[in-house]
mmCIF file of the C-alpha atoms, coordinates in Angstrom:
data_MODEL
# 
_entry.id   MODEL 
# 
loop_
_atom_site.group_PDB 
_atom_site.id 
_atom_site.type_symbol 
_atom_site.label_atom_id 
_atom_site.label_alt_id 
_atom_site.label_comp_id 
_atom_site.label_asym_id 
_atom_site.label_entity_id 
_atom_site.label_seq_id 
_atom_site.pdbx_PDB_ins_code 
_atom_site.Cartn_x 
_atom_site.Cartn_y 
_atom_site.Cartn_z 
_atom_site.occupancy 
_atom_site.B_iso_or_equiv 
_atom_site.pdbx_formal_charge 
_atom_site.auth_seq_id 
_atom_site.auth_comp_id 
_atom_site.auth_asym_id 
_atom_site.auth_atom_id 
_atom_site.pdbx_PDB_model_num 
ATOM 1  C CA . MET A 1 1  ? -61.689 184.618 31.376 1.00 0.00 ? 1  MET A CA 1 
ATOM 2  C CA . ASP A 1 2  ? -59.146 181.831 30.845 1.00 0.00 ? 2  ASP A CA 1 
ATOM 3  C CA . LYS A 1 3  ? -56.205 183.528 29.122 1.00 0.00 ? 3  LYS A CA 1 
ATOM 4  C CA . GLN A 1 4  ? -54.204 180.287 29.046 1.00 0.00 ? 4  GLN A CA 1 
ATOM 5  C CA . LYS A 1 5  ? -56.168 179.131 25.988 1.00 0.00 ? 5  LYS A CA 1 
ATOM 6  C CA . PHE A 1 6  ? -54.512 181.945 23.964 1.00 0.00 ? 6  PHE A CA 1 
ATOM 7  C CA . ILE A 1 7  ? -50.997 180.556 24.515 1.00 0.00 ? 7  ILE A CA 1 
ATOM 8  C CA . ASP A 1 8  ? -49.418 178.808 21.483 1.00 0.00 ? 8  ASP A CA 1 
ATOM 9  C CA . GLN A 1 9  ? -52.047 180.230 19.118 1.00 0.00 ? 9  GLN A CA 1 
ATOM 10 C CA . ILE A 1 10 ? -50.820 181.630 15.794 1.00 0.00 ? 10 ILE A CA 1 
ATOM 11 C CA . ILE A 1 11 ? -52.074 185.072 14.737 1.00 0.00 ? 11 ILE A CA 1 
ATOM 12 C CA . PHE A 1 12 ? -51.245 187.669 12.112 1.00 0.00 ? 12 PHE A CA 1 
ATOM 13 C CA . HIS A 1 13 ? -50.438 191.033 13.714 1.00 0.00 ? 13 HIS A CA 1 
ATOM 14 C CA . ASP A 1 14 ? -48.648 194.060 12.233 1.00 0.00 ? 14 ASP A CA 1 
ATOM 15 C CA . ASP A 1 15 ? -48.049 192.292 8.892  1.00 0.00 ? 15 ASP A CA 1 
ATOM 16 C CA . ASP A 1 16 ? -46.284 189.287 10.430 1.00 0.00 ? 16 ASP A CA 1 
ATOM 17 C CA . ARG A 1 17 ? -47.203 185.832 11.715 1.00 0.00 ? 17 ARG A CA 1 
ATOM 18 C CA . TRP A 1 18 ? -46.752 185.439 15.495 1.00 0.00 ? 18 TRP A CA 1 
ATOM 19 C CA . VAL A 1 19 ? -47.046 182.728 18.136 1.00 0.00 ? 19 VAL A CA 1 
ATOM 20 C CA . VAL A 1 20 ? -48.599 183.860 21.423 1.00 0.00 ? 20 VAL A CA 1 
ATOM 21 C CA . LEU A 1 21 ? -46.099 183.014 24.188 1.00 0.00 ? 21 LEU A CA 1 
ATOM 22 C CA . GLY A 1 22 ? -48.024 184.652 27.013 1.00 0.00 ? 22 GLY A CA 1 
ATOM 23 C CA . ALA A 1 23 ? -51.215 186.576 27.720 1.00 0.00 ? 23 ALA A CA 1 
ATOM 24 C CA . GLY A 1 24 ? -51.559 189.120 30.488 1.00 0.00 ? 24 GLY A CA 1 
ATOM 25 C CA . ALA A 1 25 ? -53.779 192.035 31.423 1.00 0.00 ? 25 ALA A CA 1 
ATOM 26 C CA . GLN A 1 26 ? -57.052 192.623 29.606 1.00 0.00 ? 26 GLN A CA 1 
ATOM 27 C CA . ARG A 1 27 ? -58.557 196.059 29.088 1.00 0.00 ? 27 ARG A CA 1 
ATOM 28 C CA . ASP A 1 28 ? -61.035 197.647 26.668 1.00 0.00 ? 28 ASP A CA 1 
ATOM 29 C CA . GLY A 1 29 ? -61.388 194.479 24.564 1.00 0.00 ? 29 GLY A CA 1 
ATOM 30 C CA . ASN A 1 30 ? -57.617 193.988 24.210 1.00 0.00 ? 30 ASN A CA 1 
ATOM 31 C CA . THR A 1 31 ? -55.158 191.545 25.786 1.00 0.00 ? 31 THR A CA 1 
ATOM 32 C CA . PHE A 1 32 ? -51.498 192.330 26.455 1.00 0.00 ? 32 PHE A CA 1 
ATOM 33 C CA . CYS A 1 33 ? -49.480 189.532 24.797 1.00 0.00 ? 33 CYS A CA 1 
ATOM 34 C CA . HIS A 1 34 ? -45.899 188.342 24.513 1.00 0.00 ? 34 HIS A CA 1 
ATOM 35 C CA . LEU A 1 35 ? -45.428 187.316 20.864 1.00 0.00 ? 35 LEU A CA 1 
ATOM 36 C CA . ALA A 1 36 ? -42.674 185.506 18.929 1.00 0.00 ? 36 ALA A CA 1 
ATOM 37 C CA . SER A 1 37 ? -42.336 185.834 15.160 1.00 0.00 ? 37 SER A CA 1 
ATOM 38 C CA . THR A 1 38 ? -42.564 182.661 13.093 1.00 0.00 ? 38 THR A CA 1 
ATOM 39 C CA . SER A 1 39 ? -40.654 184.198 10.188 1.00 0.00 ? 39 SER A CA 1 
ATOM 40 C CA . ARG A 1 40 ? -38.095 186.667 11.588 1.00 0.00 ? 40 ARG A CA 1 
ATOM 41 C CA . GLY A 1 41 ? -35.181 186.066 13.921 1.00 0.00 ? 41 GLY A CA 1 
ATOM 42 C CA . ARG A 1 42 ? -31.492 185.336 13.910 1.00 0.00 ? 42 ARG A CA 1 
ATOM 43 C CA . GLN A 1 43 ? -29.163 182.394 14.193 1.00 0.00 ? 43 GLN A CA 1 
ATOM 44 C CA . GLN A 1 44 ? -27.154 182.428 17.406 1.00 0.00 ? 44 GLN A CA 1 
ATOM 45 C CA . LYS A 1 45 ? -24.565 180.103 18.844 1.00 0.00 ? 45 LYS A CA 1 
ATOM 46 C CA . ASN A 1 46 ? -27.245 178.189 20.745 1.00 0.00 ? 46 ASN A CA 1 
ATOM 47 C CA . GLY A 1 47 ? -29.755 178.026 17.856 1.00 0.00 ? 47 GLY A CA 1 
ATOM 48 C CA . TRP A 1 48 ? -32.488 180.028 16.171 1.00 0.00 ? 48 TRP A CA 1 
ATOM 49 C CA . THR A 1 49 ? -33.895 182.940 18.196 1.00 0.00 ? 49 THR A CA 1 
ATOM 50 C CA . PRO A 1 50 ? -37.145 184.550 16.985 1.00 0.00 ? 50 PRO A CA 1 
ATOM 51 C CA . VAL A 1 51 ? -37.916 188.268 17.109 1.00 0.00 ? 51 VAL A CA 1 
ATOM 52 C CA . GLN A 1 52 ? -40.185 188.899 20.117 1.00 0.00 ? 52 GLN A CA 1 
ATOM 53 C CA . ILE A 1 53 ? -42.517 191.745 21.021 1.00 0.00 ? 53 ILE A CA 1 
ATOM 54 C CA . CYS A 1 54 ? -45.103 192.636 23.654 1.00 0.00 ? 54 CYS A CA 1 
ATOM 55 C CA . ASP A 1 55 ? -48.203 194.388 22.352 1.00 0.00 ? 55 ASP A CA 1 
ATOM 56 C CA . TRP A 1 56 ? -51.912 194.826 22.900 1.00 0.00 ? 56 TRP A CA 1 
ATOM 57 C CA . VAL A 1 57 ? -53.878 192.419 20.680 1.00 0.00 ? 57 VAL A CA 1 
ATOM 58 C CA . SER A 1 58 ? -57.638 192.450 20.188 1.00 0.00 ? 58 SER A CA 1 
ATOM 59 C CA . THR A 1 59 ? -59.214 189.753 22.369 1.00 0.00 ? 59 THR A CA 1 
ATOM 60 C CA . GLU A 1 60 ? -61.557 189.081 19.445 1.00 0.00 ? 60 GLU A CA 1 
ATOM 61 C CA . VAL A 1 61 ? -58.511 188.177 17.318 1.00 0.00 ? 61 VAL A CA 1 
ATOM 62 C CA . LEU A 1 62 ? -57.267 185.784 20.001 1.00 0.00 ? 62 LEU A CA 1 
ATOM 63 C CA . GLU A 1 63 ? -60.708 184.185 20.415 1.00 0.00 ? 63 GLU A CA 1 
ATOM 64 C CA . ALA A 1 64 ? -60.902 183.659 16.642 1.00 0.00 ? 64 ALA A CA 1 
ATOM 65 C CA . ALA A 1 65 ? -57.468 182.016 16.699 1.00 0.00 ? 65 ALA A CA 1 
ATOM 66 C CA . VAL A 1 66 ? -58.704 179.588 19.352 1.00 0.00 ? 66 VAL A CA 1 
ATOM 67 C CA . LYS A 1 67 ? -61.790 178.698 17.286 1.00 0.00 ? 67 LYS A CA 1 
ATOM 68 C CA . ARG A 1 68 ? -59.752 178.575 14.037 1.00 0.00 ? 68 ARG A CA 1 
ATOM 69 C CA . ASP A 1 69 ? -62.809 177.778 11.927 1.00 0.00 ? 69 ASP A CA 1 
ATOM 70 C CA . THR A 1 70 ? -62.068 179.870 8.848  1.00 0.00 ? 70 THR A CA 1 
ATOM 71 C CA . GLY A 1 71 ? -59.620 182.570 7.874  1.00 0.00 ? 71 GLY A CA 1 
ATOM 72 C CA . ALA A 1 72 ? -60.934 186.024 8.700  1.00 0.00 ? 72 ALA A CA 1 
ATOM 73 C CA . TRP A 1 73 ? -59.888 189.657 8.769  1.00 0.00 ? 73 TRP A CA 1 
ATOM 74 C CA . ILE A 1 74 ? -60.691 191.223 12.118 1.00 0.00 ? 74 ILE A CA 1 
ATOM 75 C CA . LYS A 1 75 ? -60.380 194.856 13.158 1.00 0.00 ? 75 LYS A CA 1 
ATOM 76 C CA . GLY A 1 76 ? -57.035 195.242 14.888 1.00 0.00 ? 76 GLY A CA 1 
ATOM 77 C CA . THR A 1 77 ? -56.091 197.254 17.931 1.00 0.00 ? 77 THR A CA 1 
ATOM 78 C CA . GLU A 1 78 ? -54.647 200.206 16.030 1.00 0.00 ? 78 GLU A CA 1 
ATOM 79 C CA . ASP A 1 79 ? -56.448 203.559 15.947 1.00 0.00 ? 79 ASP A CA 1 
ATOM 80 C CA . ASP A 1 80 ? -56.080 203.552 12.151 1.00 0.00 ? 80 ASP A CA 1 
ATOM 81 C CA . ASP A 1 81 ? -59.392 202.681 10.469 1.00 0.00 ? 81 ASP A CA 1 
ATOM 82 C CA . GLU A 1 82 ? -57.538 200.474 7.971  1.00 0.00 ? 82 GLU A CA 1 
ATOM 83 C CA . ALA A 1 83 ? -55.649 198.369 10.550 1.00 0.00 ? 83 ALA A CA 1 
ATOM 84 C CA . TYR A 1 84 ? -56.771 194.744 10.504 1.00 0.00 ? 84 TYR A CA 1 
ATOM 85 C CA . ASP A 1 85 ? -55.314 191.470 11.773 1.00 0.00 ? 85 ASP A CA 1 
ATOM 86 C CA . TYR A 1 86 ? -55.740 188.271 9.755  1.00 0.00 ? 86 TYR A CA 1 
ATOM 87 C CA . ILE A 1 87 ? -56.615 184.968 11.410 1.00 0.00 ? 87 ILE A CA 1 
ATOM 88 C CA . PRO A 1 88 ? -55.716 182.046 9.140  1.00 0.00 ? 88 PRO A CA 1 
ATOM 89 C CA . SER A 1 89 ? -57.822 178.883 9.047  1.00 0.00 ? 89 SER A CA 1 
ATOM 90 C CA . ALA A 1 90 ? -56.345 175.604 10.243 1.00 0.00 ? 90 ALA A CA 1 
ATOM 91 C CA . ALA A 1 91 ? -56.042 174.479 6.616  1.00 0.00 ? 91 ALA A CA 1 
ATOM 92 C CA . GLU A 1 92 ? -53.971 177.545 5.750  1.00 0.00 ? 92 GLU A CA 1 
ATOM 93 C CA . LEU A 1 93 ? -51.542 176.762 8.572  1.00 0.00 ? 93 LEU A CA 1 
ATOM 94 C CA . SER A 1 94 ? -50.831 173.213 7.442  1.00 0.00 ? 94 SER A CA 1 
# 
């Protein structure tokens, strides 16, 4: 599977909007991703620096972000039955 297509996609994960900076190992329907927040960070001497995390993200969520047809709630990677990630449509992002 070409994981490069996931890079620069925008997803909603853990109640925040993130840009996928990198995609790594895939296991059990999840992809390990390096994410940067689009809304949280801090101003430093050399400019704005976003909050960054590494986390397992559902590959289904990433695939939906690539397609970006319509906004959709997709079951997230958490064990909690109520954990969902939201994929915004292209219109919602503009």
